[in-house]
C-alpha positions in Angstrom: -21.6 -19.7 37.9 -19.0 -17.6 36.3 -19.7 -13.8 37.2 -19.6 -11.0 35.0 -16.3 -9.2 34.3 -15.2 -6.0 32.3 -12.3 -6.6 29.9 -9.1 -5.8 31.3 -6.5 -2.9 30.6 -3.3 -3.7 29.1 -0.7 -5.6 30.7 1.1 -3.5 33.7 3.8 -2.1 31.2 1.4 0.0 29.5 0.6 3.5 31.4 -3.3 3.9 32.2 -4.5 7.4 32.5 -6.5 8.8 34.9 -9.7 9.3 32.4 -9.6 6.0 31.3 -9.8 5.1 35.2 -12.5 7.4 35.7 -14.6 6.0 32.2 -14.7 2.6 33.8 -15.9 3.1 37.1 -18.8 5.4 35.4 -19.5 1.8 33.1 -19.6 -0.3 36.4 -21.7 1.9 38.4 -24.4 1.7 35.5 -24.1 -1.8 34.9 -24.9 -2.1 39.0 -27.9 0.4 38.1 -29.2 -1.5 35.6 -29.2 -4.8 37.7 -30.8 -2.9 40.7 -33.7 -1.7 38.4 -34.3 -5.3 37.2 -32.8 -4.1 33.5 -30.7 -7.0 31.5 -27.2 -6.4 31.2 -25.1 -7.5 28.1 -24.9 -11.8 28.3 -21.5 -11.9 28.8 -21.1 -15.1 30.3 -24.8 -16.3 29.0 -26.8 -16.0 32.1 -30.3 -15.6 31.8 -30.6 -12.2 33.9 -34.7 -12.7 34.1 -34.8 -16.2 35.5 -33.6 -15.4 39.3 -33.2 -12.8 41.9 -30.4 -14.4 43.0 -28.1 -14.3 40.1 -28.8 -10.7 39.9 -27.3 -10.3 43.5 -24.7 -12.2 42.6 -23.9 -10.5 40.1 -24.1 -6.7 41.7 -21.8 -8.1 43.7 -19.3 -8.9 41.3 -19.2 -6.0 39.7 -19.1 -4.2 43.3 -15.6 -6.2 43.7 -14.2 -5.6 40.0 -14.5 -1.8 41.6 -13.1 -2.7 44.6 -10.0 -4.4 42.9 -9.7 -1.3 41.0 -9.7 1.3 43.7 -6.9 -1.4 45.3 -4.7 0.1 42.5 -5.8 2.7 40.8 -7.2 4.8 43.8 -4.3 7.8 43.3 -5.0 7.7 39.3 -8.9 9.1 40.9 -6.8 12.5 42.4 -4.0 12.8 40.3 -3.5 14.4 36.7 -0.3 11.7 36.9 -0.8 8.6 34.7 -0.6 5.6 36.9 -0.4 2.3 36.0 -2.2 -0.7 37.5 -0.8 -2.9 40.1 -3.8 -5.5 40.4 -4.7 -7.8 37.6 -8.7 -7.1 37.1 -10.2 -10.5 36.2 -10.0 -11.5 32.7 -11.6 -14.0 29.8 -9.9 -16.5 31.3 -12.3 -17.1 34.0 -15.3 -17.7 31.1 -15.7 -20.5 29.7 -17.6 -18.7 26.6 -18.0 -14.9 26.6 -20.5 -13.6 24.0 -18.6 -13.0 20.7 -20.0 -9.7 20.0 -19.2 -8.6 24.2 -15.5 -9.5 23.1 -15.1 -7.8 20.3 -16.8 -4.6 21.9 -13.9 -4.5 24.4 -11.1 -5.6 22.0 -12.3 -2.4 19.8 -12.0 -0.4 23.1 -8.5 -1.7 23.6 -7.2 -0.9 20.3 -8.9 2.7 20.1 -8.1 3.4 24.1 -5.5 2.4 25.2 -1.8 4.2 24.8 -0.4 2.1 22.5 1.5 0.9 19.3 0.8 -1.7 17.1 3.3 -3.8 15.1 1.7 -6.1 12.6 3.5 -8.6 10.6 1.6 -10.0 7.8 2.7 -13.2 5.6 0.4 -13.8 2.8 0.7 -17.1 0.1 -1.1 -17.4 -3.4 -2.7 -20.1 -2.7 -4.7 -21.6 0.5 -2.6 -24.5 1.7 0.2 -22.3 2.1 1.9 -23.7 -0.3 4.4 -22.0 -2.8 6.0 -18.6 -2.7 5.0 -16.1 -0.1 5.4 -12.7 0.5 5.9 -10.6 4.2 5.5 -7.1 4.9 5.5 -5.2 8.6 3.5 -2.6 9.8 3.3 0.1 12.5 0.2 1.9 13.3 -0.8 4.5 15.8 -4.4 3.9 16.6 -4.3 7.6 18.6 -3.1 9.3 15.4 -4.2 8.0 12.1 -1.3 9.8 10.5 1.3 7.8 12.2 2.2 4.8 10.1 5.0 2.8 9.1 5.5 -0.5 6.1 8.2 -2.5 5.2 8.1 -4.0 2.6 10.3 -7.1 1.7 12.3 -8.8 -0.9 11.5 -12.0 -2.6 13.5 -13.9 0.4 11.5 -12.2 2.8 14.6 -10.8 4.9 15.7 -8.0 3.1 14.0 -5.4 3.0 12.8 -3.5 -0.1 11.1 -0.2 1.0 10.2 1.7 4.0 7.0 3.9 3.5 6.2 6.0 6.6 4.2 8.9 7.4 4.4 11.0 10.8 1.9 14.2 12.0 4.4 16.6 13.3 2.5 20.2 14.4 -0.5 20.2 11.8 2.4 18.4 9.0 2.1 15.4 7.4 6.6 14.1 7.3 6.2 11.5 4.6 9.4 9.3 4.0 10.1 7.0 1.5 13.5 4.5 1.4 14.4 2.8 -1.6 16.7 -0.3 -0.6 17.3 -0.2 -4.5 18.2 2.2 -5.5 19.4 3.4 -2.1 17.8 6.9 -1.7 15.5 8.4 0.8 12.6 10.7 -0.4 11.1 13.3 2.4 8.3 15.2 2.2 6.3 17.7 3.8 2.7 18.2 3.2 -0.5 19.5 5.1 -2.0 16.9 7.3 -5.9 16.7 6.7 -8.2 15.7 9.0 -8.2 12.5 8.8 -4.5 12.0 9.8 -4.7 13.7 12.9 -8.1 11.6 13.8 -7.7 8.7 16.3 -9.5 5.5 16.4 -7.8 3.6 13.5 -5.9 0.9 13.7 -5.4 -0.5 10.3 -4.5 -3.9 11.5 -6.9 -6.2 9.4 -10.9 -6.5 9.5 -10.9 -7.8 13.3 -14.6 -9.2 13.7 -15.6 -12.1 14.9 -18.8 -14.1 15.4 -18.3 -16.8 17.9 -16.0 -18.0 20.4 -14.5 -21.6 20.2 -12.1 -22.1 23.0 -8.7 -20.7 24.7 -5.8 -21.4 23.1 -1.8 -20.3 23.9 -0.3 -17.9 21.1 3.4 -17.4 21.4 3.2 -17.9 25.3 0.3 -15.5 25.5 -3.3 -17.2 26.9 -5.8 -16.0 24.0 -9.4 -16.3 23.6 -9.8 -18.1 20.2 -12.7 -16.6 17.6 -14.3 -16.8 14.4 -15.9 -15.1 11.6 -18.6 -16.3 9.7 -18.1 -14.4 6.6 -18.4 -17.0 3.7 -15.0 -17.2 1.9 -12.8 -16.1 4.5 -12.4 -18.8 7.1 -11.2 -16.3 9.4 -10.0 -16.7 13.1 -8.9 -14.0 15.4 -7.2 -14.8 18.7 -7.2 -12.1 21.5 -5.1 -11.6 24.8 -7.0 -12.8 27.9 -5.8 -10.4 29.8 -5.6 -7.5 27.5 -8.5 -8.5 25.1 -6.0 -7.0 21.9 -5.2 -9.1 19.1 -3.0 -11.4 19.1 -2.9 -13.1 15.5 -5.4 -13.9 12.6 -5.6 -16.0 10.1 -7.7 -15.9 7.1 -7.7 -18.3 3.5 -9.8 -18.9 0.5 -10.1 -19.8 -3.1 -6.2 -18.7 -3.9 -4.9 -16.4 -0.9 -4.0 -17.4 2.6 -2.5 -15.2 5.2 -1.3 -14.7 8.7 -0.7 -11.5 11.0 0.5 -11.5 14.4 0.1 -8.3 16.5 2.4 -6.9 19.0 1.3 -4.3 21.1 3.8 -1.9 22.6 3.4 1.5 24.8 2.9 5.0 22.8 5.9 7.1 24.2 8.8 8.9 22.6 10.8 5.8 21.8 7.9 4.3 19.7 7.2 7.2 18.0 10.5 7.7 17.0 9.6 4.6 14.8 7.0 7.0 11.8 10.1 8.7 10.9 13.2 6.7 10.2 16.3 7.6 9.8 18.5 7.7 6.5 20.4 4.2 6.3 24.2 4.7 6.3 25.4 5.4 2.7 22.0 6.4 1.2 21.0 9.6 -0.8 18.9 12.3 0.6 17.0 13.1 -2.7 15.7 16.9 -2.9 12.0 17.1 -3.2 11.7 19.9 -5.2 7.0 20.5 -4.6 6.5 21.8 -8.3 4.6 19.9 -10.6 4.7 22.8 -13.4 8.3 22.5 -13.3 9.8 20.7 -16.8 13.8 21.6 -16.0 15.7 20.7 -13.4 18.8 22.4 -12.3 22.4 20.0 -11.1 21.4 19.9 -7.4 17.3 19.4 -8.2 15.7 15.8 -8.2 12.0 15.7 -8.0 9.9 12.6 -7.0 8.7 10.6 -9.3 5.2 12.1 -8.8 6.8 15.2 -9.8 8.6 14.3 -13.0 5.6 12.3 -14.2 4.0 15.4 -14.2 6.3 17.6 -15.5 6.7 15.0 -18.5 2.9 15.8 -19.7 3.1 19.5 -19.3 6.2 19.2 -21.1 4.5 17.6 -23.9 2.0 19.9 -23.8 4.2 22.7 -24.4 6.7 21.7 -26.5 4.1 20.4 -28.8 5.7 17.1 -29.9 5.4 13.8 -31.0 7.5 10.4 -30.4 9.6 8.6 -32.4 10.5 5.1 -30.3 12.9 2.2 -31.4 12.5 -0.7 -29.3 15.0 -4.2 -28.9 14.7 -6.8 -27.2 16.7 -9.9 -26.9 15.6 -13.8 -25.3 18.3 -13.5 -22.8 19.2 -11.3 -19.8 22.4 -10.5 -21.1 21.6 -9.6 -24.4 23.2 -12.6 -26.0 22.0 -15.2 -28.5 20.4 -12.7 -31.3 18.0 -10.4 -31.5 14.4 -11.8 -31.1 12.3 -8.7 -31.3 12.9 -5.4 -33.0 10.3 -2.4 -33.7 9.5 1.5 -34.3 7.0 3.8 -33.6 5.6 6.7 -33.8 3.3 8.5 -31.6 1.4 11.7 -30.9 1.0 12.2 -27.1 -2.2 14.6 -27.5 -4.0 12.2 -30.3 -3.7 8.7 -30.2 -5.0 8.4 -33.4 -1.9 9.4 -34.9 0.0 6.6 -34.8 2.2 4.2 -36.4 3.7 0.7 -35.7 6.6 -0.7 -37.8 7.6 -4.2 -36.8 11.1 -4.9 -38.0 12.1 -8.3 -36.6 9.6 -10.5 -35.0 11.4 -14.2 -34.9 9.1 -14.9 -31.9 5.7 -14.7 -34.5 5.4 -16.0 -37.6 3.1 -12.6 -39.3 6.8 -11.4 -39.6 7.3 -7.8 -40.7 4.4 -5.5 -40.4 4.2 -1.6 -40.9 0.7 0.1 -39.8 -0.3 3.5 -39.2 -2.9 6.3 -39.2 -3.3 9.8 -38.8 -6.0 12.4 -38.7 -7.5 13.8 -42.1 -10.1 16.6 -41.3 -13.3 14.2 -40.2 -11.9 11.5 -40.6 -9.1 8.8 -40.1 -7.0 7.5 -43.1 -4.9 4.4 -42.5 -2.7 1.8 -44.1 -1.3 -1.7 -43.2 1.6 -3.3 -44.9 2.1 -7.2 -44.4 5.4 -7.9 -45.9 5.0 -11.9 -46.1 2.1 -11.5 -47.9 3.0 -8.3 -50.0 -0.2 -6.9 -49.5 -1.5 -3.1 -48.7 -4.4 -2.5 -47.2 -5.8 1.3 -47.5 -8.7 2.5 -45.5 -11.0 5.8 -44.5 -13.0 5.8 -41.0 -15.4 8.6 -41.0 -15.2 8.7 -37.2 -13.6 11.6 -34.7 -10.5 10.9 -33.8 -9.5 9.6 -30.8 -7.7 11.9 -27.9 -4.9 10.7 -25.5 -4.3 11.9 -22.1 -0.8 13.0 -22.9 0.6 10.4 -20.0 3.5 8.3 -20.7 3.1 4.8 -19.9 -0.1 4.7 -22.6 1.9 5.8 -25.4 5.6 4.4 -24.6 5.4 1.2 -23.6 5.8 0.2 -19.4 6.7 3.2 -17.5 6.8 2.0 -14.3 10.0 3.6 -12.8 9.4 6.0 -10.0 12.3 6.6 -8.0 14.2 9.3 -9.1 18.4 8.5 -7.9 19.9 11.4 -9.1 21.7 13.0 -12.5 24.1 11.3 -15.0 25.0 11.8 -18.0 23.6 9.2 -20.6 25.4 10.1 -24.5 26.4 14.2 -23.6 22.8 15.0 -22.1 22.2 15.3 -18.7 19.9 13.3 -17.8 17.4 11.8 -14.2 18.0 8.8 -13.8 15.0 6.7 -12.6 14.4 3.0 -10.9 11.3 1.0 -10.2 12.5 -0.9 -7.3 10.7 -3.8 -8.0 13.1 -7.2 -7.2 14.2 -8.9 -10.5 12.5 -6.3 -13.3 16.1 -4.2 -12.9 14.4 -1.4 -15.0 16.0 2.0 -15.6 14.9 5.1 -17.1 16.8 8.2 -18.2 14.5 11.6 -18.5 16.0 14.8 -19.6 16.9 17.1 -16.9 16.4 20.1 -19.7 13.0 19.3 -21.1 11.6 16.3 -18.3 11.2 14.2 -21.6 12.4 10.0 -21.5 15.0 9.2 -23.8 15.9 5.9 -22.8 14.7 2.6 -20.6 16.5 -0.3 -20.1 14.6 -3.5 -18.4 16.4 -7.3 -18.0 15.1 -10.1 -16.0 16.5 -14.2 -16.3 14.7 -14.9 -19.9 14.3 -11.4 -21.6 16.6 -8.0 -22.0 15.3 -4.8 -24.2 16.0 -1.6 -24.8 13.7 1.4 -25.7 14.8 4.5 -27.1 12.5 7.7 -27.4 13.3 11.0 -29.5 11.4 13.9 -29.3 10.5 15.7 -32.5 8.3 19.0 -33.3 5.0 18.7 -34.6 5.3 19.5 -38.4 3.2 18.2 -41.4 6.5 16.8 -42.7 7.2 14.7 -39.6 2.9 14.0 -39.3 3.4 12.6 -42.9 5.6 9.5 -41.1 2.3 8.0 -39.5 1.0 7.0 -42.9 3.5 3.9 -43.7 4.8 4.4 -47.9 3.3 1.5 -50.4 6.3 -0.5 -51.3 6.2 -1.3 -55.0 5.2 -4.6 -56.2 2.7 -5.2 -53.6 -1.2 -5.9 -54.1 -3.3 -2.9 -52.8 -6.3 -4.1 -51.1 
């Protein structure tokens, strides 16, 4: 008969505190007291504690033996304030043919949250259940002893070269955030007050570590592991935990349209591993100054805001300057803008009133509908609109007695896909001091230029294997004359509907 044991401490290279040893000894003494009182303990080995006094006596003796084993390696820890390392191994899950999954998961949670460790998790994802096709990979470093200590490394499509590093570190009540962009070769460091959640202990963030059944023993990358299964519908999740430490070794899951594998490495929490959360600036990268002022709308030559701050500055500048946007876009079918223009359009847009808008399709070789000119503007309590079809040579007028649609003023809702958020610095564009932005997304090659004087965008470009486009923005003071541009003129000779 297998004797009940507690899950082990981490391996010998991980420090164990006196508090952990005391807590462990107290738990064992409680188990002994319960057994003497004929009170059932947790069903670690599927024993029927009510069936036999002999089994109870055997279990008491086993628990006492564990205390004795603890005493061999950790007696000094009970009488000293200095951390101690285990000199002997505690009996582990390898001695149990089929322990209860709930007890294993409790031990795993305790091991992750209580031990002085840092977790390094590598996650590989597929968009198909059978793991065929493209895959993506990310790496994470997480500190269960301080929720705010976190680091993520995202890879490019080759799953080898880095794309971005995002890290946060709690430091004397402050949260220091570091963002390293390998596409633009920039580093942004920002310091904010640390929230209560950032300084809380006990979160691992390394996946949904849950299991319902133990299904066997395996060896994962040389580690003897207990193999468990989770019964959540549609996930097919399996988990392996170290028989020696109770810490996760691997987790897999798959279902309709996804599959992933997470491998875990557990490292001692010390000064060296804590440095992972404050990554150094790579050689040749530019450290971007963090302004930290969301209401600022102009930037000196030595000032470079973050992408989020510049977005807020754009919205503030639009309202303060009371402007409308004249936007022009040209698109090609090829990455190098060769082979002729495929599409060309022009817009007039009011950032504060969405009903004030006009869209003119000048060229559209990918659509037989051809050239169109459609616009509307607010007139009192109504919206007046006109649509001109140059193929059918018709003009359609309308008036809607509906309230105008307000706009939230955000750039991306009125000027196309404005996703660039990494500010690389100041450049000159057509004689204008501009802030240069990229989105860092592999293969998108999207760039944006924003006026340093007004925080308003002036140009955006993007290209990939089968397209290329250029968008220019002109910001015009809102006047009655300018507002007339929102209603397209009716060409002579067209039929008016």
